[in-house]
Backbone and ligand atoms as CSV (ligand in chain L), in Angstrom:
chain,resi,resn,atom,element,x,y,z
A,1,MET,N,N,100.410,115.223,100.394
A,1,MET,CA,C,99.058,114.584,100.473
A,1,MET,C,C,99.009,113.319,101.256
A,2,THR,N,N,99.694,113.024,102.459
A,2,THR,CA,C,99.840,111.814,102.834
A,2,THR,C,C,99.212,111.388,104.339
A,3,ARG,N,N,98.857,112.432,104.898
A,3,ARG,CA,C,98.331,112.269,106.304
A,3,ARG,C,C,96.771,112.431,106.065
A,4,LEU,N,N,96.181,111.247,106.143
A,4,LEU,CA,C,94.675,111.254,105.754
A,4,LEU,C,C,93.890,110.528,106.715
A,5,VAL,N,N,92.587,110.956,106.797
A,5,VAL,CA,C,91.590,110.231,107.667
A,5,VAL,C,C,90.372,109.850,106.554
A,6,LEU,N,N,89.881,108.713,106.956
A,6,LEU,CA,C,88.734,108.197,106.196
A,6,LEU,C,C,87.530,108.246,107.148
A,7,VAL,N,N,86.426,108.881,106.668
A,7,VAL,CA,C,85.279,108.884,107.397
A,7,VAL,C,C,84.187,108.301,106.683
A,8,GLY,N,N,83.264,107.693,107.324
A,8,GLY,CA,C,81.983,107.254,106.642
A,8,GLY,C,C,81.174,106.335,107.582
A,9,PRO,N,N,80.000,106.061,107.447
A,9,PRO,CA,C,79.299,105.276,108.231
A,9,PRO,C,C,79.666,103.842,108.327
A,10,PRO,N,N,79.361,103.052,109.294
A,10,PRO,CA,C,79.684,101.661,109.294
A,10,PRO,C,C,79.142,100.887,108.031
A,11,GLY,N,N,79.902,100.230,107.334
A,11,GLY,CA,C,79.457,99.632,106.128
A,11,GLY,C,C,79.783,100.424,104.835
A,12,ALA,N,N,80.335,101.640,105.006
A,12,ALA,CA,C,80.691,102.495,103.954
A,12,ALA,C,C,81.838,101.914,103.002
A,13,GLY,N,N,82.470,100.890,103.462
A,13,GLY,CA,C,83.660,100.331,102.756
A,13,GLY,C,C,84.831,100.994,103.198
A,14,LYS,N,N,84.951,101.658,104.390
A,14,LYS,CA,C,86.139,102.277,104.720
A,14,LYS,C,C,87.431,101.349,104.709
A,15,GLY,N,N,87.247,100.186,105.360
A,15,GLY,CA,C,88.502,99.216,105.499
A,15,GLY,C,C,88.948,98.849,104.120
A,16,THR,N,N,87.842,98.463,103.140
A,16,THR,CA,C,88.303,98.042,101.814
A,16,THR,C,C,89.112,99.180,101.180
A,17,GLN,N,N,88.571,100.372,101.155
A,17,GLN,CA,C,88.993,101.518,100.611
A,17,GLN,C,C,90.441,101.781,101.008
A,18,ALA,N,N,90.412,101.796,102.395
A,18,ALA,CA,C,91.731,102.198,103.222
A,18,ALA,C,C,92.735,101.373,102.649
A,19,GLU,N,N,92.513,99.969,102.447
A,19,GLU,CA,C,93.568,99.056,102.038
A,19,GLU,C,C,94.091,99.387,100.641
A,20,ALA,N,N,93.077,99.571,99.753
A,20,ALA,CA,C,93.408,99.988,98.367
A,20,ALA,C,C,94.195,101.273,98.247
A,21,LEU,N,N,93.762,102.232,99.015
A,21,LEU,CA,C,94.462,103.599,98.991
A,21,LEU,C,C,95.836,103.508,99.701
A,22,SER,N,N,96.060,102.770,100.730
A,22,SER,CA,C,97.206,102.715,101.447
A,22,SER,C,C,98.362,102.216,100.550
A,23,GLU,N,N,97.936,101.168,99.797
A,23,GLU,CA,C,98.818,100.606,98.826
A,23,GLU,C,C,99.312,101.720,97.671
A,24,GLN,N,N,98.247,102.383,97.175
A,24,GLN,CA,C,98.536,103.201,96.020
A,24,GLN,C,C,99.421,104.440,96.612
A,25,LEU,N,N,99.107,104.996,97.793
A,25,LEU,CA,C,99.678,106.059,98.270
A,25,LEU,C,C,100.888,105.858,99.119
A,26,ARG,N,N,101.202,104.446,99.311
A,26,ARG,CA,C,102.351,103.937,100.132
A,26,ARG,C,C,102.369,104.617,101.473
A,27,VAL,N,N,101.309,104.667,102.159
A,27,VAL,CA,C,101.253,104.746,103.648
A,27,VAL,C,C,100.580,103.762,104.334
A,28,PRO,N,N,100.811,103.521,105.680
A,28,PRO,CA,C,100.243,102.498,106.435
A,28,PRO,C,C,98.828,102.920,106.647
A,29,HIS,N,N,98.125,101.777,106.584
A,29,HIS,CA,C,96.622,101.746,106.882
A,29,HIS,C,C,96.512,101.407,108.471
A,30,ILE,N,N,95.944,102.464,109.185
A,30,ILE,CA,C,95.728,102.249,110.551
A,30,ILE,C,C,94.188,102.218,110.859
A,31,SER,N,N,93.767,101.152,111.228
A,31,SER,CA,C,92.315,100.949,111.573
A,31,SER,C,C,92.267,100.643,113.183
A,32,THR,N,N,91.618,101.553,113.775
A,32,THR,CA,C,91.507,101.323,115.198
A,32,THR,C,C,90.682,100.144,115.472
A,33,GLY,N,N,89.628,99.822,114.595
A,33,GLY,CA,C,88.723,98.663,114.685
A,33,GLY,C,C,89.618,97.299,114.766
A,34,GLU,N,N,90.549,97.396,113.714
A,34,GLU,CA,C,91.493,96.120,113.519
A,34,GLU,C,C,92.429,96.125,114.677
A,35,LEU,N,N,92.946,97.293,115.161
A,35,LEU,CA,C,93.679,97.100,116.274
A,35,LEU,C,C,93.185,96.443,117.525
A,36,PHE,N,N,91.852,97.070,117.803
A,36,PHE,CA,C,91.048,96.397,118.760
A,36,PHE,C,C,90.800,95.078,118.655
A,37,ARG,N,N,90.346,94.611,117.404
A,37,ARG,CA,C,90.168,93.135,117.184
A,37,ARG,C,C,91.275,92.313,117.427
A,38,ALA,N,N,92.544,92.821,117.129
A,38,ALA,CA,C,93.676,92.106,117.278
A,38,ALA,C,C,93.990,91.832,118.767
A,39,HIS,N,N,93.812,93.024,119.529
A,39,HIS,CA,C,93.933,92.843,121.027
A,39,HIS,C,C,92.883,92.006,121.508
A,40,VAL,N,N,91.648,92.015,121.073
A,40,VAL,CA,C,90.654,91.120,121.737
A,40,VAL,C,C,91.173,89.457,121.315
A,41,GLY,N,N,91.372,89.449,120.061
A,41,GLY,CA,C,92.045,88.090,119.646
A,41,GLY,C,C,93.181,87.466,120.541
A,42,GLN,N,N,93.946,88.377,120.866
A,42,GLN,CA,C,95.206,87.924,121.620
A,42,GLN,C,C,94.928,88.083,123.114
A,43,GLU,N,N,93.755,88.583,123.398
A,43,GLU,CA,C,93.322,88.545,124.778
A,43,GLU,C,C,94.351,89.365,125.689
A,44,THR,N,N,94.746,90.565,125.083
A,44,THR,CA,C,95.699,91.340,125.984
A,44,THR,C,C,94.710,92.150,126.933
A,45,PRO,N,N,95.277,92.785,127.964
A,45,PRO,CA,C,94.576,93.513,128.873
A,45,PRO,C,C,93.551,94.544,128.176
A,46,LEU,N,N,94.154,95.239,127.179
A,46,LEU,CA,C,93.405,96.203,126.472
A,46,LEU,C,C,92.252,95.616,125.618
A,47,GLY,N,N,92.533,94.373,125.137
A,47,GLY,CA,C,91.474,93.645,124.534
A,47,GLY,C,C,90.571,93.290,125.450
A,48,GLN,N,N,90.731,92.759,126.703
A,48,GLN,CA,C,89.757,92.297,127.577
A,48,GLN,C,C,88.885,93.580,127.897
A,49,GLU,N,N,89.338,94.752,128.034
A,49,GLU,CA,C,88.643,95.936,128.441
A,49,GLU,C,C,87.893,96.386,127.134
A,50,ALA,N,N,88.303,96.255,125.839
A,50,ALA,CA,C,87.648,96.737,124.759
A,50,ALA,C,C,86.555,95.707,124.328
A,51,LYS,N,N,86.622,94.681,124.631
A,51,LYS,CA,C,85.660,93.623,123.978
A,51,LYS,C,C,84.200,93.910,124.196
A,52,ARG,N,N,83.802,94.322,125.463
A,52,ARG,CA,C,82.343,94.463,125.552
A,52,ARG,C,C,81.959,95.707,124.822
A,53,TYR,N,N,82.709,96.636,124.432
A,53,TYR,CA,C,82.365,97.820,123.787
A,53,TYR,C,C,82.098,97.389,122.245
A,54,LEU,N,N,83.206,96.721,121.789
A,54,LEU,CA,C,82.920,96.058,120.295
A,54,LEU,C,C,81.655,95.238,120.166
A,55,ASP,N,N,81.539,94.370,121.256
A,55,ASP,CA,C,80.375,93.388,121.085
A,55,ASP,C,C,79.031,94.242,121.076
A,56,SER,N,N,78.979,95.292,121.906
A,56,SER,CA,C,77.684,96.002,121.970
A,56,SER,C,C,77.564,97.193,120.877
A,57,GLY,N,N,78.586,97.450,120.260
A,57,GLY,CA,C,78.667,98.588,119.141
A,57,GLY,C,C,78.938,99.826,119.675
A,58,GLU,N,N,79.259,99.836,121.100
A,58,GLU,CA,C,79.500,101.266,121.715
A,58,GLU,C,C,80.913,101.631,121.334
A,59,LEU,N,N,81.324,102.955,121.541
A,59,LEU,CA,C,82.775,103.243,121.333
A,59,LEU,C,C,83.475,102.894,122.570
A,60,VAL,N,N,84.635,102.446,122.388
A,60,VAL,CA,C,85.721,102.264,123.377
A,60,VAL,C,C,86.035,103.475,124.053
A,61,PRO,N,N,86.172,103.757,125.409
A,61,PRO,CA,C,86.405,105.010,125.951
A,61,PRO,C,C,87.676,105.710,125.314
A,62,ASP,N,N,87.504,107.104,125.158
A,62,ASP,CA,C,88.497,107.618,124.487
A,62,ASP,C,C,89.941,107.717,125.150
A,63,SER,N,N,89.946,107.480,126.443
A,63,SER,CA,C,91.289,107.408,126.962
A,63,SER,C,C,91.995,106.233,126.459
A,64,VAL,N,N,91.319,105.107,126.349
A,64,VAL,CA,C,92.033,103.840,125.850
A,64,VAL,C,C,92.329,104.042,124.423
A,65,THR,N,N,91.446,104.535,123.715
A,65,THR,CA,C,91.460,104.505,122.273
A,65,THR,C,C,92.706,105.642,121.856
A,66,ASN,N,N,92.583,106.708,122.476
A,66,ASN,CA,C,93.621,107.840,122.109
A,66,ASN,C,C,95.073,107.272,122.503
A,67,GLU,N,N,95.260,106.596,123.568
A,67,GLU,CA,C,96.721,106.258,123.876
A,67,GLU,C,C,97.033,104.985,122.774
A,68,MET,N,N,96.174,104.146,122.569
A,68,MET,CA,C,96.437,103.217,121.398
A,68,MET,C,C,96.923,103.912,120.142
A,69,VAL,N,N,96.107,104.907,119.615
A,69,VAL,CA,C,96.561,105.666,118.593
A,69,VAL,C,C,97.872,106.498,118.753
A,70,ARG,N,N,98.059,107.032,119.886
A,70,ARG,CA,C,99.306,107.733,120.043
A,70,ARG,C,C,100.465,106.835,119.861
A,71,GLU,N,N,100.227,105.676,120.512
A,71,GLU,CA,C,101.569,104.727,120.333
A,71,GLU,C,C,101.649,104.277,118.880
A,72,ARG,N,N,100.628,104.060,118.252
A,72,ARG,CA,C,100.707,103.631,116.841
A,72,ARG,C,C,101.243,104.624,115.849
A,73,LEU,N,N,100.908,105.801,116.142
A,73,LEU,CA,C,101.355,106.965,115.262
A,73,LEU,C,C,102.920,107.169,115.547
A,74,ALA,N,N,103.345,106.742,116.739
A,74,ALA,CA,C,104.757,107.091,117.150
A,74,ALA,C,C,105.762,105.913,116.452
A,75,GLU,N,N,105.101,104.908,115.833
A,75,GLU,CA,C,105.933,104.014,115.088
A,75,GLU,C,C,106.648,104.441,113.938
A,76,PRO,N,N,107.785,103.981,113.472
A,76,PRO,CA,C,108.436,104.704,112.440
A,76,PRO,C,C,107.707,104.807,111.009
A,77,ASP,N,N,106.933,103.677,110.833
A,77,ASP,CA,C,106.438,103.672,109.449
A,77,ASP,C,C,105.265,104.810,109.372
A,78,ALA,N,N,104.765,105.339,110.499
A,78,ALA,CA,C,103.678,106.315,110.301
A,78,ALA,C,C,104.399,107.718,110.221
A,79,LYS,N,N,105.580,107.867,110.390
A,79,LYS,CA,C,106.227,109.194,110.396
A,79,LYS,C,C,106.005,109.938,109.161
A,80,ALA,N,N,106.009,109.219,108.003
A,80,ALA,CA,C,106.040,110.111,106.822
A,80,ALA,C,C,104.457,110.262,106.280
A,81,GLY,N,N,103.496,109.440,106.838
A,81,GLY,CA,C,102.292,109.474,106.461
A,81,GLY,C,C,101.531,108.309,106.823
A,82,PHE,N,N,100.201,108.438,106.880
A,82,PHE,CA,C,99.268,107.236,107.296
A,82,PHE,C,C,97.820,107.563,106.770
A,83,LEU,N,N,97.208,106.454,106.822
A,83,LEU,CA,C,95.765,106.542,106.332
A,83,LEU,C,C,94.978,105.896,107.565
A,84,LEU,N,N,94.347,106.876,108.332
A,84,LEU,CA,C,93.609,106.607,109.593
A,84,LEU,C,C,92.152,106.122,109.192
A,85,ASP,N,N,91.882,104.929,109.578
A,85,ASP,CA,C,90.400,104.398,109.363
A,85,ASP,C,C,89.574,103.969,110.479
A,86,GLY,N,N,88.524,104.992,110.855
A,86,GLY,CA,C,87.900,104.555,112.154
A,86,GLY,C,C,88.228,105.419,113.204
A,87,PHE,N,N,89.320,106.177,113.084
A,87,PHE,CA,C,89.598,107.237,113.991
A,87,PHE,C,C,90.075,108.459,113.341
A,88,PRO,N,N,89.682,109.728,113.865
A,88,PRO,CA,C,88.868,109.844,115.012
A,88,PRO,C,C,87.342,109.663,114.928
A,89,ARG,N,N,86.756,109.181,115.868
A,89,ARG,CA,C,85.212,108.865,115.745
A,89,ARG,C,C,84.310,109.869,116.477
A,90,ASN,N,N,84.886,110.818,117.090
A,90,ASN,CA,C,84.194,111.934,117.726
A,90,ASN,C,C,85.085,113.235,117.793
A,91,THR,N,N,84.496,114.358,118.173
A,91,THR,CA,C,85.395,115.528,118.130
A,91,THR,C,C,86.489,115.575,119.251
A,92,LYS,N,N,86.268,114.866,120.260
A,92,LYS,CA,C,87.340,114.910,121.330
A,92,LYS,C,C,88.414,113.999,120.808
A,93,GLN,N,N,88.202,113.030,120.053
A,93,GLN,CA,C,89.405,112.216,119.573
A,93,GLN,C,C,89.927,113.171,118.403
A,94,ALA,N,N,89.190,113.939,117.721
A,94,ALA,CA,C,89.754,114.666,116.687
A,94,ALA,C,C,90.734,115.742,117.362
A,95,GLU,N,N,90.374,116.264,118.559
A,95,GLU,CA,C,91.231,117.237,119.151
A,95,GLU,C,C,92.565,116.628,119.601
A,96,VAL,N,N,92.257,115.343,120.176
A,96,VAL,CA,C,93.607,114.667,120.569
A,96,VAL,C,C,94.466,114.482,119.455
A,97,LEU,N,N,94.084,113.878,118.387
A,97,LEU,CA,C,94.671,113.738,116.979
A,97,LEU,C,C,95.468,115.098,116.729
A,98,GLY,N,N,94.776,116.206,116.653
A,98,GLY,CA,C,95.468,117.456,116.365
A,98,GLY,C,C,96.587,117.582,117.323
A,99,GLU,N,N,96.467,117.403,118.614
A,99,GLU,CA,C,97.595,117.587,119.561
A,99,GLU,C,C,98.690,116.641,119.275
A,100,ILE,N,N,98.329,115.314,118.969
A,100,ILE,CA,C,99.418,114.465,118.579
A,100,ILE,C,C,100.327,114.833,117.384
A,101,LEU,N,N,99.591,115.387,116.359
A,101,LEU,CA,C,100.288,115.794,115.125
A,101,LEU,C,C,100.921,117.144,115.399
A,102,GLY,N,N,100.275,117.880,116.163
A,102,GLY,CA,C,100.881,119.235,116.498
A,102,GLY,C,C,102.128,119.079,117.235
A,103,ASP,N,N,102.275,118.097,118.116
A,103,ASP,CA,C,103.460,117.850,118.909
A,103,ASP,C,C,104.574,117.517,117.811
A,104,ALA,N,N,104.158,116.775,116.751
A,104,ALA,CA,C,105.321,116.410,115.846
A,104,ALA,C,C,105.278,117.491,114.693
A,105,ASP,N,N,104.787,118.589,114.776
A,105,ASP,CA,C,104.939,119.711,113.860
A,105,ASP,C,C,104.357,119.257,112.380
A,106,VAL,N,N,103.329,118.394,112.458
A,106,VAL,CA,C,102.699,118.256,111.276
A,106,VAL,C,C,101.136,118.224,111.387
A,107,SER,N,N,100.381,118.161,110.305
A,107,SER,CA,C,98.926,118.273,110.260
A,107,SER,C,C,98.334,117.353,109.195
A,108,LEU,N,N,97.072,117.163,109.435
A,108,LEU,CA,C,96.288,116.334,108.311
A,108,LEU,C,C,96.182,117.140,107.048
A,109,ASP,N,N,96.483,116.298,106.042
A,109,ASP,CA,C,96.249,116.862,104.584
A,109,ASP,C,C,94.862,116.829,104.158
A,110,ALA,N,N,94.071,115.822,104.471
A,110,ALA,CA,C,92.722,115.762,104.073
A,110,ALA,C,C,91.933,114.738,104.859
A,111,VAL,N,N,90.665,115.066,104.893
A,111,VAL,CA,C,89.617,113.926,105.499
A,111,VAL,C,C,88.786,113.600,104.400
A,112,ILE,N,N,88.907,112.347,104.133
A,112,ILE,CA,C,87.851,111.818,103.126
A,112,ILE,C,C,86.625,111.231,103.550
A,113,GLN,N,N,85.603,111.759,103.149
A,113,GLN,CA,C,84.243,111.260,103.451
A,113,GLN,C,C,83.715,110.456,102.376
A,114,LEU,N,N,83.426,109.049,102.776
A,114,LEU,CA,C,82.826,108.275,101.802
A,114,LEU,C,C,81.374,108.217,101.971
A,115,GLN,N,N,80.707,108.713,101.117
A,115,GLN,CA,C,79.277,108.965,101.061
A,115,GLN,C,C,78.450,107.873,100.437
A,116,VAL,N,N,77.690,107.056,101.237
A,116,VAL,CA,C,76.945,105.926,100.793
A,116,VAL,C,C,75.568,105.913,101.411
A,117,PRO,N,N,74.487,105.664,100.595
A,117,PRO,CA,C,73.217,105.665,101.083
A,117,PRO,C,C,72.897,104.639,102.085
A,118,GLU,N,N,72.037,104.904,102.869
A,118,GLU,CA,C,71.796,103.987,104.164
A,118,GLU,C,C,71.402,102.608,103.769
A,119,ASP,N,N,70.643,102.262,102.670
A,119,ASP,CA,C,70.284,101.044,102.296
A,119,ASP,C,C,71.539,100.245,101.782
A,120,VAL,N,N,72.379,100.863,101.146
A,120,VAL,CA,C,73.557,100.198,100.719
A,120,VAL,C,C,74.480,99.757,101.814
A,121,VAL,N,N,74.449,100.615,102.789
A,121,VAL,CA,C,75.338,100.279,104.033
A,121,VAL,C,C,74.852,99.246,104.768
A,122,VAL,N,N,73.497,99.147,104.963
A,122,VAL,CA,C,73.005,98.075,105.795
A,122,VAL,C,C,73.093,96.685,105.022
A,123,ALA,N,N,72.957,96.679,103.621
A,123,ALA,CA,C,73.003,95.521,102.830
A,123,ALA,C,C,74.579,94.881,102.978
A,124,ARG,N,N,75.547,95.998,102.874
A,124,ARG,CA,C,76.974,95.499,102.992
A,124,ARG,C,C,77.239,94.864,104.484
A,125,LEU,N,N,76.707,95.322,105.487
A,125,LEU,CA,C,76.903,95.083,106.771
A,125,LEU,C,C,76.316,93.597,106.997
A,126,MET,N,N,75.105,93.469,106.439
A,126,MET,CA,C,74.485,92.149,106.633
A,126,MET,C,C,75.184,91.165,105.923
A,127,SER,N,N,75.964,91.218,104.830
A,127,SER,CA,C,76.455,90.329,104.028
A,127,SER,C,C,78.115,90.078,104.609
A,128,ARG,N,N,78.445,90.815,105.534
A,128,ARG,CA,C,79.779,90.808,105.929
A,128,ARG,C,C,80.125,89.809,107.056
A,129,GLY,N,N,79.129,89.563,107.858
A,129,GLY,CA,C,79.133,88.504,108.764
A,129,GLY,C,C,80.093,88.758,109.943
A,130,ARG,N,N,80.603,89.763,110.326
A,130,ARG,CA,C,81.581,90.096,111.400
A,130,ARG,C,C,80.792,89.771,112.737
A,131,ALA,N,N,81.506,89.471,113.743
A,131,ALA,CA,C,80.874,89.108,114.999
A,131,ALA,C,C,79.846,90.344,115.582
A,132,ASP,N,N,80.317,91.509,115.294
A,132,ASP,CA,C,79.386,92.574,115.690
A,132,ASP,C,C,78.555,93.184,114.593
A,133,ASP,N,N,78.187,92.220,113.679
A,133,ASP,CA,C,77.254,92.700,112.603
A,133,ASP,C,C,75.840,91.982,112.853
A,134,THR,N,N,75.402,91.968,114.031
A,134,THR,CA,C,74.007,91.672,114.316
A,134,THR,C,C,73.243,92.868,114.083
A,135,GLU,N,N,71.910,92.624,113.878
A,135,GLU,CA,C,71.075,93.753,113.481
A,135,GLU,C,C,70.908,94.882,114.533
A,136,GLU,N,N,70.914,94.293,115.872
A,136,GLU,CA,C,70.707,95.325,117.083
A,136,GLU,C,C,72.047,96.078,117.025
A,137,VAL,N,N,73.263,95.424,116.895
A,137,VAL,CA,C,74.496,96.219,117.030
A,137,VAL,C,C,74.777,97.070,115.990
A,138,ILE,N,N,74.315,96.659,114.537
A,138,ILE,CA,C,74.505,97.340,113.451
A,138,ILE,C,C,73.650,98.839,113.687
A,139,ARG,N,N,72.472,98.610,114.186
A,139,ARG,CA,C,71.554,99.806,114.600
A,139,ARG,C,C,72.390,100.840,115.429
A,140,ARG,N,N,72.945,100.246,116.529
A,140,ARG,CA,C,73.600,101.144,117.470
A,140,ARG,C,C,74.673,101.686,116.818
A,141,ARG,N,N,75.495,100.928,116.066
A,141,ARG,CA,C,76.614,101.658,115.539
A,141,ARG,C,C,76.367,102.803,114.610
A,142,GLN,N,N,75.130,102.580,113.839
A,142,GLN,CA,C,74.647,103.629,112.920
A,142,GLN,C,C,74.230,105.008,113.787
A,143,GLN,N,N,73.589,104.666,114.933
A,143,GLN,CA,C,73.160,105.816,115.766
A,143,GLN,C,C,74.382,106.625,116.302
A,144,ILE,N,N,75.431,105.787,116.734
A,144,ILE,CA,C,76.562,106.427,117.234
A,144,ILE,C,C,77.264,107.298,116.133
A,145,TYR,N,N,77.250,106.734,114.775
A,145,TYR,CA,C,77.790,107.449,113.688
A,145,TYR,C,C,77.158,108.743,113.672
A,146,VAL,N,N,75.813,108.731,113.546
A,146,VAL,CA,C,75.178,110.022,113.532
A,146,VAL,C,C,75.358,111.097,114.660
A,147,SER,N,N,75.332,110.455,115.879
A,147,SER,CA,C,75.367,111.436,116.946
A,147,SER,C,C,76.866,111.882,117.196
A,148,ASP,N,N,77.762,110.942,117.254
A,148,ASP,CA,C,79.154,111.181,117.604
A,148,ASP,C,C,80.198,111.626,116.471
A,149,THR,N,N,79.930,110.662,115.345
A,149,THR,CA,C,81.116,110.846,114.352
A,149,THR,C,C,80.692,111.875,113.246
A,150,ALA,N,N,79.393,112.112,112.887
A,150,ALA,CA,C,79.064,112.915,111.816
A,150,ALA,C,C,79.520,114.431,112.215
A,151,PRO,N,N,79.516,114.751,113.436
A,151,PRO,CA,C,79.922,116.235,113.699
A,151,PRO,C,C,81.364,116.527,113.290
A,152,LEU,N,N,82.086,115.387,112.933
A,152,LEU,CA,C,83.554,115.651,112.513
A,152,LEU,C,C,83.450,116.262,111.050
A,153,LEU,N,N,82.392,115.999,110.372
A,153,LEU,CA,C,82.348,116.540,108.970
A,153,LEU,C,C,82.311,118.060,108.995
A,154,GLU,N,N,81.699,118.657,110.015
A,154,GLU,CA,C,81.743,119.947,110.167
A,154,GLU,C,C,83.153,120.353,110.748
A,155,TYR,N,N,83.607,119.704,111.820
A,155,TYR,CA,C,84.882,119.981,112.358
A,155,TYR,C,C,85.961,120.020,111.351
A,156,TYR,N,N,85.979,119.058,110.417
A,156,TYR,CA,C,87.004,119.070,109.426
A,156,TYR,C,C,86.574,119.725,107.973
A,157,ALA,N,N,85.566,120.623,108.101
A,157,ALA,CA,C,85.093,121.175,106.851
A,157,ALA,C,C,86.113,121.757,105.995
A,158,ASP,N,N,87.157,122.418,106.469
A,158,ASP,CA,C,88.185,122.975,105.728
A,158,ASP,C,C,89.070,121.943,104.803
A,159,ILE,N,N,89.038,120.842,105.319
A,159,ILE,CA,C,89.943,119.912,104.689
A,159,ILE,C,C,89.254,118.783,104.138
A,160,LEU,N,N,87.828,118.812,104.129
A,160,LEU,CA,C,86.959,117.613,103.827
A,160,LEU,C,C,86.900,117.437,102.253
A,161,VAL,N,N,86.996,116.103,101.868
A,161,VAL,CA,C,87.064,115.686,100.480
A,161,VAL,C,C,85.929,114.714,100.366
A,162,VAL,N,N,84.740,115.168,99.702
A,162,VAL,CA,C,83.564,114.213,99.706
A,162,VAL,C,C,83.681,113.502,98.466
A,163,VAL,N,N,83.495,112.046,98.717
A,163,VAL,CA,C,83.605,111.170,97.530
A,163,VAL,C,C,82.284,110.169,97.603
A,164,ASP,N,N,81.815,109.814,96.370
A,164,ASP,CA,C,80.747,108.916,96.188
A,164,ASP,C,C,81.186,107.516,96.386
A,165,GLY,N,N,80.722,106.954,97.405
A,165,GLY,CA,C,81.183,105.631,97.946
A,165,GLY,C,C,80.645,104.476,97.318
A,166,VAL,N,N,79.719,104.595,96.232
A,166,VAL,CA,C,78.891,103.560,95.588
A,166,VAL,C,C,79.749,103.107,94.373
A,167,GLY,N,N,80.061,101.834,94.057
A,167,GLY,CA,C,80.777,101.441,92.876
A,167,GLY,C,C,81.780,100.350,93.303
A,168,SER,N,N,82.647,99.993,92.259
A,168,SER,CA,C,83.537,98.931,92.536
A,168,SER,C,C,84.793,99.579,93.354
A,169,VAL,N,N,85.509,98.709,93.994
A,169,VAL,CA,C,86.716,99.212,94.734
A,169,VAL,C,C,87.561,100.197,93.980
A,170,GLU,N,N,87.815,99.745,92.666
A,170,GLU,CA,C,88.733,100.532,91.887
A,170,GLU,C,C,88.241,101.846,91.421
A,171,GLU,N,N,86.825,101.759,91.265
A,171,GLU,CA,C,86.052,103.066,90.804
A,171,GLU,C,C,86.191,104.062,91.935
A,172,ILE,N,N,85.956,103.620,93.150
A,172,ILE,CA,C,85.885,104.494,94.299
A,172,ILE,C,C,87.291,104.912,94.603
A,173,SER,N,N,88.392,104.106,94.630
A,173,SER,CA,C,89.681,104.611,94.947
A,173,SER,C,C,90.157,105.551,93.846
A,174,GLY,N,N,89.686,105.227,92.618
A,174,GLY,CA,C,90.033,106.171,91.685
A,174,GLY,C,C,89.475,107.665,91.794
A,175,ARG,N,N,88.133,107.646,92.433
A,175,ARG,CA,C,87.568,108.852,92.720
A,175,ARG,C,C,88.204,109.597,93.841
A,176,VAL,N,N,88.708,108.877,94.848
A,176,VAL,CA,C,89.400,109.493,95.827
A,176,VAL,C,C,90.666,110.019,95.466
A,177,LEU,N,N,91.338,109.265,94.620
A,177,LEU,CA,C,92.853,109.793,94.310
A,177,LEU,C,C,92.614,110.984,93.332
A,178,LYS,N,N,91.549,110.933,92.449
A,178,LYS,CA,C,91.437,112.202,91.565
A,178,LYS,C,C,90.934,113.388,92.507
A,179,ALA,N,N,90.092,113.078,93.443
A,179,ALA,CA,C,89.621,114.250,94.402
A,179,ALA,C,C,90.822,114.760,95.121
A,180,LEU,N,N,91.722,113.918,95.563
A,180,LEU,CA,C,92.874,114.424,96.439
A,180,LEU,C,C,93.777,115.204,95.314
A,181,ARG,N,N,94.029,114.807,94.097
A,181,ARG,CA,C,94.833,115.405,93.167
A,181,ARG,C,C,94.114,116.865,92.769
A,182,ASP,N,N,92.894,116.851,92.629
A,182,ASP,CA,C,92.291,118.001,92.129
A,182,ASP,C,C,92.121,119.222,93.276
A,183,ARG,N,N,92.412,118.893,94.384
A,183,ARG,CA,C,92.366,119.871,95.299
A,183,ARG,C,C,93.493,120.749,95.314
A,184,THR,N,N,93.231,122.085,95.625
A,184,THR,CA,C,94.385,122.832,95.538
A,184,THR,C,C,94.738,123.316,96.872
L,1,LIG,P1,P,85.289,99.383,112.908
L,1,LIG,O1,O,86.218,98.130,112.500
L,1,LIG,O2,O,85.845,100.749,112.580
L,1,LIG,O3,O,83.877,99.338,112.539
L,1,LIG,O4,O,85.139,99.435,114.596
L,1,LIG,C1,C,84.635,98.253,115.184
L,1,LIG,C2,C,84.433,98.700,116.767
L,1,LIG,O5,O,85.684,99.004,117.364
L,1,LIG,C3,C,83.486,99.942,117.040
L,1,LIG,O6,O,82.040,99.595,116.877
L,1,LIG,C4,C,84.018,100.433,118.349
L,1,LIG,O7,O,83.542,99.450,119.402
L,1,LIG,C5,C,85.487,100.151,118.430
L,1,LIG,N1,N,86.167,101.335,117.775
L,1,LIG,C6,C,86.889,101.409,116.523
L,1,LIG,N2,N,87.297,102.584,116.429
L,1,LIG,C7,C,87.123,103.281,117.516
L,1,LIG,C8,C,87.311,104.677,117.983
L,1,LIG,N3,N,87.990,105.568,117.155
L,1,LIG,N4,N,86.894,105.037,119.081
L,1,LIG,C9,C,86.139,104.109,119.858
L,1,LIG,N5,N,85.864,102.990,119.537
L,1,LIG,C10,C,86.312,102.450,118.334
C-alpha cells in the first residue's frame, strides 16, 4: 500500500496531510506544486515557463508537468513507493502516470480523496497567504478542480478511498491510515 495519490480541491489540506502521511508510511512526498515553486524560486528555464501559470491559477501544460514527474519518479527514493500530491490533475496526466508506472511494472495502490466543504476550503486558502492565493486566482483554481481534476474521481473509482478532510491533522491522517488498512 505504498503508491498513493492524494486528490482534493485547492485548500483541502493535501500538502499538510501528504507530509504527515509520507512520514508515517515512509514514502517520499512528491508535490508538483512544490516542485514548480522550487523551479520558479531558482529561476530555472522550467520555472520561467511555469511561473505565469502558477500566478494565474492555470495548469502548467501537460508536456512540461508530465516530464517533470517522470524524472522525479525515476529517482531512487521513489522506487519503493511515493505519495503524489497535486498530480495527476486531469485524466491525460492520469494516463501518462499509468504509462510511467506500467513501464516499471507497478501500479497505484490507492487514490485518496480528501473531502472538504467549500466554505472550509476558501477559509483555509484565505488564511494561507501564498502568492497565488488572491481571490481571483483561488476562484480560477477551484473552477479548474471541478472541470479538469474532479473527473479523476470517476477515472480512479476502483481504487478510490474517500476520507473526511475536516478535523485536526492527526485526526485526518488517522482516518486515511485506517481507511487504507480497512481496504481489502
Ligand atoms: P498546488 O501547490 O498543488 O496548489 O499547485 C500550485 C500550482 O502549480 C497550480 O495552480 C498549477 O499552476 C501548478 N500545478 C501543480 N500541479 C500541477 C499539475 N499536476 N499540472 C499542472 N499544473 C500544476
